[in-house]
C-alpha positions in Angstrom: 0.0 -0.1 0.1 2.5 2.3 0.8 4.3 1.8 -2.5 1.0 2.6 -4.4 0.6 5.6 -2.5 4.4 6.8 -3.3 3.0 5.9 -7.2 0.4 8.2 -6.6 2.2 10.8 -4.7 4.9 10.6 -7.6 1.9 11.0 -10.4 0.5 14.0 -8.8 3.5 15.8 -8.6 4.4 14.5 -12.1 0.9 16.3 -13.1 1.8 19.2 -11.1 5.2 19.6 -12.6 3.7 19.4 -16.2 0.8 22.1 -15.6 3.8 24.2 -14.1 5.7 24.1 -16.9 2.5 24.5 -18.8 2.0 27.8 -16.9 5.2 28.8 -17.5 5.5 28.5 -21.2 2.0 30.3 -21.2 3.4 33.0 -19.1 6.4 33.4 -21.5 4.3 33.3 -24.1 2.2 36.0 -23.1 5.3 38.1 -22.1 6.6 38.0 -25.9 3.4 38.9 -27.1 3.0 41.8 -24.9 6.8 42.8 -25.5 6.0 42.6 -29.2 3.2 44.7 -28.9 5.0 46.8 -27.1 7.4 47.4 -29.2 5.2 47.7 -32.4 3.2 50.4 -30.8 6.8 52.3 -29.7 7.6 51.6 -33.3 4.2 52.8 -34.6 4.8 56.0 -32.6 8.1 56.0 -33.2 7.5 56.3 -37.0 4.8 58.9 -36.2 6.9 61.2 -34.7 8.9 60.8 -37.3 6.6 61.8 -39.9 5.3 64.7 -37.9 9.2 65.8 -37.6 10.1 65.4 -41.0 6.7 67.3 -42.4 7.5 69.9 -39.5 10.9 70.5 -41.1 9.9 70.2 -44.5 7.2 73.1 -44.4 7.6 76.2 -46.6 7.7 78.4 -43.1 10.6 76.5 -41.7 12.1 76.6 -45.0 11.8 80.5 -45.3 12.6 81.1 -41.6 15.7 79.2 -41.9 16.9 81.0 -45.2 16.5 84.4 -43.9 18.7 83.5 -40.4 21.2 82.2 -43.0 21.4 85.6 -45.1 21.3 87.5 -41.9 24.5 85.9 -40.4 26.5 86.4 -43.6 25.4 89.8 -44.1 26.0 90.8 -40.3 29.4 88.7 -40.4 30.4 90.1 -43.8 29.8 93.8 -42.0 32.1 93.0 -39.1 35.3 92.3 -41.4 34.5 94.8 -44.1 34.6 97.3 -40.8 37.4 95.9 -39.4 39.3 95.8 -43.1 38.6 99.8 -43.1 39.9 100.0 -39.6 43.0 98.4 -40.2 43.4 100.9 -43.5 42.8 103.3 -41.5 44.9 102.5 -38.6 48.3 101.6 -40.8 47.3 105.2 -43.0 47.6 107.0 -39.5 50.8 105.3 -38.5 52.7 106.7 -41.9 51.7 110.4 -40.9 55.5 111.3 -40.1 55.4 111.4 -44.4 53.3 111.9 -47.6 55.2 109.3 -49.5 54.7 106.7 -46.9 51.1 107.3 -46.1 50.6 107.1 -50.2 52.2 104.0 -50.1 50.2 102.5 -47.2 46.8 103.7 -48.5 47.4 102.3 -52.3 49.2 98.9 -51.1 46.6 98.0 -48.5 43.7 98.4 -51.4 46.4 96.9 -53.8 46.8 93.6 -51.8 42.9 93.2 -51.1 42.1 93.6 -54.4 44.5 91.5 -56.1 43.7 88.8 -53.6 39.6 89.1 -54.4 40.3 88.9 -58.1 42.5 85.8 -57.6 40.4 84.2 -55.6 37.7 84.7 -57.1 38.9 83.2 -60.7 40.8 80.5 -59.5 38.0 79.1 -56.7 34.9 79.9 -59.0 34.7 82.1 -62.0 31.4 82.6 -62.0 31.3 85.0 -58.2 32.5 87.6 -60.7 30.5 90.4 -61.3 26.8 91.2 -59.7 25.8 87.9 -60.1 21.5 89.4 -60.8 21.8 89.3 -64.4 22.8 85.4 -64.2 20.1 85.0 -61.8 17.7 86.9 -63.8 18.4 84.2 -66.8 18.2 81.2 -64.8 14.7 82.2 -63.3 13.6 82.5 -66.9 14.5 78.9 -67.7 17.8 78.3 -68.8 19.3 77.4 -65.7 23.2 78.0 -65.1 23.7 75.4 -62.7 27.3 76.3 -61.9 26.1 79.4 -61.1 24.4 77.9 -57.8 27.1 75.8 -56.4 28.8 75.9 -52.9 32.1 76.5 -54.6 30.6 80.0 -55.9 29.0 80.6 -52.8 32.5 80.6 -50.7 34.5 82.4 -53.5 31.8 85.0 -53.7 31.1 85.6 -50.0 35.1 85.5 -49.5 35.7 87.7 -52.5 33.1 90.3 -51.8 34.5 90.8 -48.3 38.1 91.8 -49.5 36.7 93.9 -52.3 34.4 95.8 -49.9 37.1 96.3 -47.3 39.5 97.8 -50.4 37.2 100.4 -50.3 36.5 100.4 -54.4 33.5 102.2 -55.3 31.2 99.5 -55.5 28.5 97.8 -53.6 27.5 94.5 -51.7 23.5 94.3 -52.9 24.0 92.9 -56.4 26.5 90.2 -55.5 23.9 89.5 -52.0 21.5 88.9 -54.3 23.4 86.2 -55.9 24.4 85.0 -52.5 20.6 84.9 -51.3 19.4 82.8 -54.3 23.1 80.3 -54.1 21.5 79.8 -50.2 18.3 79.7 -51.3 19.4 76.4 -54.4 21.6 74.7 -51.6 18.8 74.5 -49.5 16.7 72.8 -51.3 18.9 70.1 -52.2 19.4 70.0 -48.2 15.7 70.0 -47.5 14.8 67.4 -50.1 15.9 64.9 -47.5 13.0 66.0 -45.3 10.5 66.8 -47.8 9.7 65.2 -51.0 8.2 68.8 -52.5 11.8 70.0 -52.8 12.8 67.5 -55.9 11.0 69.6 -57.3 12.8 71.2 -60.0 10.2 74.0 -60.7 9.7 74.7 -57.3 12.8 74.8 -56.3 13.4 77.4 -59.1 10.6 79.8 -58.0 12.6 79.5 -54.5 15.4 81.3 -56.5 13.2 84.4 -56.0 12.5 84.3 -51.8 16.9 84.1 -52.3 16.7 87.7 -54.7 14.0 89.0 -51.7 16.4 88.0 -48.6 19.4 89.3 -50.1 18.2 92.8 -50.6 16.3 92.3 -47.2 19.4 91.6 -45.0 21.5 94.7 -47.0 19.2 97.2 -46.2 17.0 96.0 -43.5 13.9 96.2 -46.7 11.6 93.6 -46.5 9.0 95.4 -48.5 11.6 96.7 -51.1 13.2 93.6 -51.1 10.4 91.7 -52.4 9.3 94.3 -54.8 12.8 94.2 -55.7 12.3 90.6 -56.9 9.5 90.7 -58.3 10.5 93.3 -60.7 14.3 92.8 -61.8 14.2 89.2 -61.5 11.3 87.9 -63.0 9.2 89.0 -66.4 5.9 87.5 -65.0 5.9 87.1 -61.1 4.0 83.7 -60.0 1.4 85.4 -57.2 1.9 82.4 -54.7 5.9 83.6 -54.1 4.8 87.0 -52.8 4.2 85.7 -48.8 7.1 83.9 -49.5 9.5 86.2 -49.9 7.7 88.8 -47.6 8.3 86.3 -45.0 11.9 85.2 -45.6 12.6 89.1 -45.9 11.1 90.1 -42.9 12.5 87.6 -40.9 16.4 88.3 -42.0 16.0 91.5 -42.0 15.1 91.1 -38.1 17.8 89.1 -37.4 19.8 91.6 -39.0 18.9 94.2 -37.3 19.0 92.4 -34.0 22.4 90.7 -34.0 24.2 94.3 -33.6 21.6 94.6 -30.3 23.0 91.7 -29.4 26.5 92.6 -29.9 26.3 96.1 -27.9 26.5 98.0 -31.3 23.3 99.3 -31.1 20.7 99.9 -28.6 17.5 99.4 -30.0 16.2 98.5 -33.6 16.2 101.6 -35.8 16.6 102.2 -39.4 20.1 101.8 -41.0 20.3 104.9 -41.9 17.9 106.7 -39.6 17.0 110.5 -40.5 15.8 113.4 -38.1 13.8 115.2 -40.3 10.7 117.2 -39.4 7.6 115.8 -39.1 5.0 118.3 -39.0 5.7 119.8 -42.5 8.1 117.5 -44.2 7.6 119.7 -47.5 6.1 122.0 -49.3 3.9 122.2 -52.6 6.5 124.7 -54.4 9.3 122.0 -53.7 7.2 118.9 -55.8 7.9 120.7 -59.3 11.8 120.7 -58.2 11.4 116.9 -56.8 9.6 116.4 -60.5 13.0 118.2 -62.2 15.2 115.9 -60.0 13.2 112.9 -61.1 14.3 113.6 -64.8 17.7 114.9 -64.6 18.1 111.8 -62.6 17.0 109.6 -65.5 19.0 111.3 -67.7 21.9 110.4 -65.3 21.1 107.2 -65.4 20.8 106.2 -68.6 24.7 107.8 -69.5 25.4 105.6 -66.7 24.1 102.5 -68.1 25.6 103.7 -71.5 29.2 104.7 -70.1 29.3 101.3 -68.9 28.6 99.9 -71.8 31.1 101.6 -73.8 33.8 100.5 -70.9 33.1 97.2 -70.9 32.8 96.9 -74.7 36.8 97.7 -74.5 37.5 95.6 -71.9 35.9 92.8 -73.9 37.8 93.7 -76.8 41.0 94.0 -75.4 41.0 90.3 -74.0 39.6 89.1 -77.7 42.7 90.5 -78.9 44.9 89.4 -75.8 46.2 92.3 -74.8 49.1 92.9 -72.4 46.6 94.2 -69.6 43.7 91.4 -70.1 46.2 88.5 -70.2 45.8 87.7 -66.3 43.1 88.9 -63.8 45.4 90.6 -61.7 46.7 93.7 -63.8 43.4 95.0 -64.8 42.4 95.0 -61.1 45.4 96.2 -59.9 45.9 99.4 -62.2 42.2 100.0 -61.4 42.5 99.6 -57.9 46.2 102.2 -58.1 44.3 104.5 -60.2 41.2 104.7 -57.9 43.6 104.8 -54.4 45.3 107.4 -56.1 42.7 110.1 -56.8 41.2 109.5 -53.5 44.2 110.2 -51.5 43.5 112.3 -48.4 46.6 114.8 -49.1 45.8 114.7 -52.4 43.2 115.1 -54.6 40.8 113.2 -52.3 40.5 116.2 -50.2 38.1 117.6 -52.7 36.1 114.8 -52.3 36.0 113.3 -49.0 38.3 110.5 -50.1 39.0 109.7 -46.3 34.9 108.8 -45.8 33.6 105.2 -46.5 30.4 104.9 -48.7 28.6 104.6 -45.8 30.2 107.9 -44.0 29.4 109.6 -47.2 25.6 108.9 -47.4 25.3 109.1 -43.2 26.6 112.7 -43.9 24.5 113.3 -47.0 21.5 112.0 -45.2 22.3 115.0 -41.9 19.0 117.3 -41.7 22.0 120.5 -41.2 22.8 122.7 -43.7 25.8 123.0 -45.1 26.1 126.2 -47.2 24.9 128.0 -43.7 27.9 129.5 -42.4 26.7 129.3 -38.9 26.7 125.7 -39.6 30.3 125.1 -40.8 32.1 126.0 -37.8 30.2 123.1 -36.7 31.9 120.8 -38.9 35.2 120.5 -37.1 33.1 118.4 -34.5 31.8 115.6 -36.5 34.1 113.4 -38.2 31.7 113.0 -41.3 31.1 116.5 -41.6 34.9 118.2 -41.6 35.5 115.9 -44.7 33.1 118.2 -46.4 35.2 121.3 -45.4 38.1 123.0 -47.3 39.9 126.2 -46.6 40.4 126.9 -50.7 36.9 125.5 -52.0 32.9 125.9 -50.7 30.5 123.1 -50.6 29.2 123.2 -54.0 33.0 122.5 -55.6 33.3 119.8 -53.7 29.8 118.1 -53.8 30.2 118.9 -57.7 34.1 117.1 -57.6 32.3 114.0 -55.5 29.8 113.4 -58.4 31.6 113.9 -61.1 34.4 111.8 -60.3 32.6 108.8 -58.7 30.2 108.4 -62.0 32.9 107.3 -63.6 34.9 105.5 -61.1 31.8 103.7 -60.2 31.4 102.7 -64.1 34.8 101.6 -64.1 34.8 99.4 -61.0 32.0 97.1 -61.8 33.5 96.3 -65.0 36.1 94.4 -63.1 36.6 90.7 -63.0 35.7 90.7 -59.3 32.2 90.5 -57.0 30.8 93.7 -57.3 27.7 95.7 -57.4 26.0 99.1 -58.7 23.4 99.7 -56.4 25.2 101.3 -53.1 27.4 103.0 -55.6 24.5 104.9 -57.4 23.0 105.0 -54.3 26.3 107.8 -53.1 26.2 109.3 -56.4 22.6 110.2 -56.3 22.8 111.5 -52.6 25.3 113.9 -53.4 23.4 115.0 -56.5 20.2 115.8 -54.4 22.5 117.2 -51.7 23.9 119.6 -54.2 20.5 120.4 -55.1 19.1 121.1 -51.7 22.2 123.0 -50.8 22.0 125.8 -53.9 18.5 126.3 -52.7 18.8 126.4 -49.3 21.3 129.1 -50.7 18.7 130.8 -53.0 15.9 130.5 -49.9 18.0 131.0 -46.6 15.1 131.9 -45.0 12.7 129.2 -46.6 9.1 129.3 -47.4 6.8 131.4 -46.0 3.4 129.6 -45.9 0.4 131.4 -44.1 2.8 133.6 -42.0 5.1 130.3 -40.9 8.2 129.8 -42.1 9.4 126.3 -43.1 13.4 126.0 -43.7 14.9 123.6 -46.9 16.3 120.3 -45.7 18.7 119.3 -48.2 19.0 115.8 -46.7 15.8 114.9 -48.1 16.9 116.0 -51.3 19.9 113.8 -51.1 17.2 111.0 -50.1 15.2 112.0 -53.2 18.5 111.6 -55.3 19.6 108.4 -54.2 16.5 106.9 -54.5 15.7 108.5 -58.4 19.4 107.7 -59.6 19.0 104.0 -58.8 16.1 104.0 -60.2 16.9 105.3 -63.5 20.0 103.0 -63.2 17.9 99.9 -62.4 14.5 100.2 -64.0 12.9 100.0 -61.2 10.3 101.8 -58.9 11.0 99.3 -55.1 14.5 101.7 -54.9 11.4 104.1 -53.2 11.1 101.9 -51.1 14.0 101.0 -50.3 14.7 104.2 -49.5 11.5 105.0 -47.4 12.5 102.1 -45.4 16.3 102.8 -45.2 15.8 105.4 -43.8 12.6 105.7 -42.2 11.0 108.4 -44.1 7.9 108.0 -45.0 6.4 111.5 -45.0 8.5 111.8 -48.0 6.9 108.6 -49.7 5.2 111.6 -52.2 8.2 113.0 -53.5 10.3 109.9 -53.8 7.5 107.8 -55.9 6.9 110.9 -58.6 11.0 111.4 -58.8 11.0 107.7 -58.8 8.5 107.6 -61.4 9.8 110.3 -63.7 13.6 108.6 -63.8 12.1 105.5 -65.1 10.3 106.7 -67.7 12.5 109.0 -69.0 15.6 106.5 -68.8 13.5 103.2 -69.6 13.2 105.5 -73.4 16.7 105.9 -73.3 19.0 102.8 -72.2 18.0 99.3 -71.0 18.5 98.9 -67.3 22.3 97.6 -65.9 21.5 94.2 -65.2 20.1 94.0 -69.4 23.0 95.5 -71.0 24.6 93.0 -68.7 23.2 89.8 -70.2 23.4 91.6 -74.0 27.0 91.7 -73.4 27.6 88.5 -71.7 25.3 87.1 -74.7 23.7 85.0 -72.0 20.9 83.0 -73.3 17.9 85.2 -72.1 14.9 86.4 -73.6 14.8 90.3 -74.3 11.3 92.0 -74.4 10.2 93.3 -77.6 9.9 97.2 -77.9 6.3 99.0 -78.0 4.7 100.8 -80.8 6.2 99.5 -84.0 4.6 97.4 -86.8 7.4 95.3 -87.8 7.4 92.6 -85.2 3.9 92.3 -86.1 5.3 91.4 -89.8 7.6 88.2 -88.7 6.2 85.0 -88.4 7.6 82.0 -86.9 8.4 80.2 -90.0 10.6 83.4 -91.2 12.9 82.1 -88.5 12.2 78.4 -87.1 14.6 75.7 -87.3 13.3 73.7 -90.4 15.7 70.6 -89.5 13.9 68.6 -87.0 15.2 65.5 -85.2 12.3 63.6 -84.9 11.2 59.8 -84.5 8.6 58.1 -86.2 6.5 54.8 -84.7 8.5 52.4 -87.1 11.8 53.6 -86.0 14.3 50.8 -84.8 16.5 50.4 -82.1 19.5 51.7 -84.2 17.8 54.6 -84.9 16.9 55.6 -81.5 20.5 55.4 -80.6 21.8 57.2 -83.5 19.6 60.2 -83.1 20.3 60.0 -78.7 24.1 60.2 -79.7 23.3 63.2 -82.0 22.4 65.6 -79.8 21.5 66.7 -76.4 17.7 67.1 -77.1 15.6 66.7 -73.5 12.4 65.7 -75.8 12.0 64.3 -78.7 8.9 64.6 -80.9 7.1 61.5 -82.5 5.4 61.4 -85.7 3.4 58.9 -87.5 6.0 57.9 -90.3 8.3 60.1 -92.1 5.8 60.2 -95.1 2.8 62.0 -93.4 5.6 63.6 -90.6 2.1 63.7 -88.7 2.8 64.7 -84.9 1.8 62.5 -82.4 3.4 63.5 -79.3 6.6 63.8 -77.7 9.1 61.5 -76.1 11.2 62.8 -73.5 15.1 61.2 -73.9 15.1 59.7 -70.3 12.1 57.6 -71.9 13.5 56.7 -74.7 16.8 55.3 -72.3 14.5 53.7 -70.1 12.8 52.0 -73.4 16.5 51.0 -74.1 17.9 49.9 -70.7 14.2 47.4 -70.5 15.8 46.0 -73.9 19.4 45.5 -72.6 18.1 43.6 -69.9 15.5 41.5 -71.6 18.6 41.1 -74.5 20.8 39.8 -71.4 18.3 37.5 -69.9 17.9 35.6 -73.6 21.5 35.5 -73.7 22.0 34.2 -70.3 20.9 30.9 -71.6 22.6 30.7 -74.8 26.1 32.4 -73.9 28.7 30.3 -72.5 29.5 31.5 -69.0 33.2 32.5 -69.5 32.1 34.8 -71.9 29.2 36.1 -70.1 31.5 37.0 -67.4 34.1 38.6 -69.9 31.8 40.7 -71.5 30.0 42.0 -68.3 33.6 42.8 -67.0 34.8 44.5 -70.1 31.0 46.4 -70.6 31.5 47.7 -66.6 35.1 48.7 -67.4 34.2 51.0 -70.0 31.0 51.8 -67.9 33.4 53.3 -65.4 35.6 55.3 -67.7 32.7 56.5 -69.2 31.2 58.4 -66.0 34.1 60.6 -65.4 33.4 63.9 -67.3 34.8 67.7 -66.7 32.3 69.9 -65.5 31.5 71.6 -68.5 30.8 75.6 -68.8 27.1 76.5 -68.0 27.0 79.4 -71.1 28.0 76.5 -73.0 26.1 74.2 -74.5 28.0 70.4 -73.7 28.8 68.8 -76.4 26.7 64.7 -76.5 29.6 62.0 -76.1 29.4 58.8 -78.5 29.4 57.2 -74.6 26.6 59.5 -73.3 24.1 56.9 -73.1 26.1 54.5 -71.0 25.0 56.7 -67.8 21.5 55.3 -68.0 20.0 55.6 -64.5 23.6 55.0 -62.8 23.6 51.3 -64.0 26.5 51.6 -65.2 25.7 49.2 -68.2 27.7 50.6 -71.8 24.9 50.7 -74.2 26.6 51.7 -76.8 29.3 49.1 -76.2 26.6 46.9 -76.5 24.9 47.2 -79.6 28.0 49.2 -81.2 30.8 47.4 -80.6 31.6 43.4 -80.2 33.6 41.4 -77.5 36.7 40.7 -78.2 36.6 37.9 -80.8 40.2 37.7 -81.9 41.3 36.8 -78.3 38.5 34.2 -77.6 39.4 32.7 -80.5 42.8 32.2 -79.6 41.6 30.8 -76.2 38.6 29.0 -77.5 39.2 28.2 -81.0 36.2 25.9 -80.5 33.6 28.3 -80.4 34.5 30.6 -83.0 30.7 29.5 -84.7 29.1 30.1 -81.5 30.5 33.8 -81.5 29.9 34.3 -85.0 26.4 33.5 -84.5 26.0 35.6 -81.5 27.2 38.5 -83.9 24.7 38.1 -86.5 22.1 37.9 -83.8 22.7 41.4 -82.4 22.6 42.9 -85.3 19.6 41.6 -85.7 18.2 43.1 -82.7 19.2 46.7 -83.6 17.1 46.1 -86.5 14.1 45.5 -84.3 11.1 48.1 -83.9 10.7 49.9 -80.7 7.9 49.0 -79.0 6.6 52.3 -77.1 3.8 51.2 -75.3 5.8 51.4 -72.0 7.1 54.6 -72.9 5.4 57.9 -71.5 4.0 60.0 -74.3 2.8 63.7 -74.0 0.1 63.4 -76.8 -0.5 67.5 -76.7 3.5 69.5 -76.8 3.0 72.7 -77.2 2.6 73.9 -80.7 2.8 76.9 -83.1 1.4 77.4 -86.6 3.6 78.8 -89.5 1.8 82.2 -89.4 1.8 83.1 -85.6 3.7 86.8 -85.6 6.4 87.3 -83.5 4.6 88.9 -80.8 2.4 86.3 -80.1 5.4 84.0 -79.7 7.4 86.3 -77.5 4.0 86.8 -75.3 3.3 83.3 -74.8 7.1 82.1 -74.2 7.7 84.4 -71.9 4.0 83.8 -69.8 4.1 79.7 -70.0 7.8 79.9 -69.5 8.9 77.8 -72.6 12.0 76.7 -73.8 10.6 75.1 -77.2 7.3 74.8 -79.2 6.9 72.6 -82.4 5.7 74.3 -85.4 2.9 72.1 -87.2 0.8 72.7 -90.7 -2.3 71.3 -89.9 -1.2 68.7 -88.3 2.3 68.2 -89.9 5.6 68.7 -88.3 7.1 71.3 -90.1 10.1 73.4 -87.8 11.1 73.9 -83.9 11.3 77.1 -82.3 13.5 77.6 -79.1 14.5 80.3 -77.1 17.6 80.5 -79.8 16.1 80.8 -82.6 13.2 83.6 -80.9 15.7 86.0 -79.5 17.6 85.8 -82.6 14.9 87.5 -84.6 13.7 89.5 -81.8 17.8 90.8 -81.7 17.8 91.2 -85.4 21.0 91.4 -86.8 23.9 91.4 -84.4 27.3 93.0 -84.4 30.4 90.7 -83.6 30.5 92.0 -80.0 27.0 90.7 -79.4 25.4 93.9 -78.1 24.1 96.8 -79.8 24.1 100.2 -77.7 21.5 102.7 -78.6 23.0 106.4 -78.1 21.5 108.6 -76.0 18.3 110.4 -77.0 17.7 108.3 -79.8 14.3 107.4 -79.0 13.9 110.9 -80.0 15.0 110.4 -83.2 13.1 107.6 -84.0 10.1 107.8 -86.1 8.4 104.9 -86.3 5.1 104.7 -87.3 2.9 104.2 -83.2 0.2 101.9 -83.1 -0.9 98.1 -84.3 -2.1 96.4 -87.4 -4.4 93.6 -87.5 -3.8 91.4 -90.7 -6.7 89.0 -92.1 -6.2 86.1 -94.4 -9.1 84.5 -96.0 -9.6 80.8 -95.4 -8.9 80.0 -99.0 -6.1 81.7 -98.9 -5.0 79.8 -95.6 -5.5 76.2 -97.0 -3.6 77.2 -100.1 -0.7 78.0 -98.3 -1.0 74.8 -95.8 -1.1 72.9 -98.9 1.3 73.5 -100.4 
């Protein structure tokens, strides 16, 4: 019995053990399931937060604020280094006060060193950094993207070289180059933000962001967000996209706020104020009797702006001609820059001729003195000049204020026109500002001398404020050179003078009217001289532009593909040019246009065909030959992928092995279709397989003659088309509004030609001289006797049909 009890106990213990094991197993299973569900929940939450973070970072307003912050830091840092260079220049100049010759050497050598360094750095690191950059940005926004102008290398070259140029005190500005810097930062930031949001991979949208970069570039230089957004609208775009308004305003406003906040944090200023704050009276800013004077100033500044553009064009053409003849002066970038630097430094040397044009003052100091609310021609105020460093430079014992201001305007006028032709980063905005302010100050001082008691209005005496005339002159002359109205808004934000809005706008509008009728803007002149691929504007009121039709300037030799094209035909067409899109016609006899096919789609078709043939080839070719063929293909593909960078302004030549870079596949289609394996070497090593290789070669030739299957290819069934009788004016309008690069010309559905920006631009410009630009002499418009108005031409239906059939 005891044994039976023991067996029962053992049985019960076994049952309990099994139950415990089963419970532990179930418990572990529940724990693993709970842990797994917890990890899944954590993963889901982490993925959710990741998507929220990516969408937050990729938002438009985040992009715009980051761009504004970067540009504000760039502008503030550049100003600090420029001030440091200027103070060092003054310190070295003051150390050599024992002898005039030593002072002259110190004054000239310092500027010469910085100028040569800037010219060398810009031309070695990135030659695209030279110049203003606004014409290139304007061309890129038109649709012809100049890629090399928007690289990180160009950004570094532009910023460093521009800092040295401004430190050398050459009469150039940073606003034009800073517009280019803003566009480069916008382009690079779009590439970075594409990691967070796929919308930044859209090419058309990223090109629109370049306009935002232009707005924030001006906003961070003048602390003028409204004027910066309007300036980007006027200068860079022929037809502005309305959705970019808020982007430009937001980025420029945030950038301007940070730019003015940084000096407060750095304890350079006490609070946020206008960059050139003025202290004019607010109760009665100007009298009605002064409005005709303001209007006359606008007209004179219009003529002055047109003459400045004309002078710059003449100097640029002379420099370009010297480069073409390979003269000694233009053999490298240092000689011309050094000569101009020595010339300007010599003329502005303070003990020399510089004493008659305030040569010791920088451009910023000159503007501060011009905007001063006191009257210089009043002898009671002249005595106070000694207590103000800015005003003391305009006092001379042997010349009055009028002589000094006149000498300043004349000398700075041609110096600025000469300086902006140098191969360095330079802008014309600030120098024109300074010259216009000096002219306005000259007019104001003259009126203050003629009317020392001011204007008597209802028994109240209101004195003339010459500083206000300087503000109006600066805005008007800049408007005459750039052909913009936004310079008036920039001037209001720059000085904080909203009370002078009406005189400023009147003078700016009149200056624009005069200058636009005489000369193109400074930016359009640069585009013509550099031959940039930009579509020029049509002149209004001339009937001859309606007498030119598409059939007169279209390109009749068109590369096309047909529904019956073979793979050999497609490869031949792709190798014959670098066209992004090819027209698809029904047959070579009918030439009926069915649509257009992009180059990438054709390369994709060839890629699919290649993969299909390789799969078929894998079952028939011996393994050793497949390995040999693949190795030789990969070597040729790797050798063809390393190509030098081409200039952005030159059309890259199409290599015969260009097709090898299809989607980075490393497969050499040209080697596959157009070349043969190393047959002789294979015959030597394996003579028994000669018949197999010969059959493979014959089979390869047969595959090239097969008809292309377009079923898996995306075809645009409605490419943009024009008819032969479309006028030049209509063609120009459609290309400008729709931002077209090309358009097919059809006749009752038949493809007869193609028109691109090149043909349209040549048709507009007409007969171009050898130097690529036609400068109009001053007053040429007033000598024109063209017939005004337009002419509507009607054609009867039977005449049109006869013309189309013929």
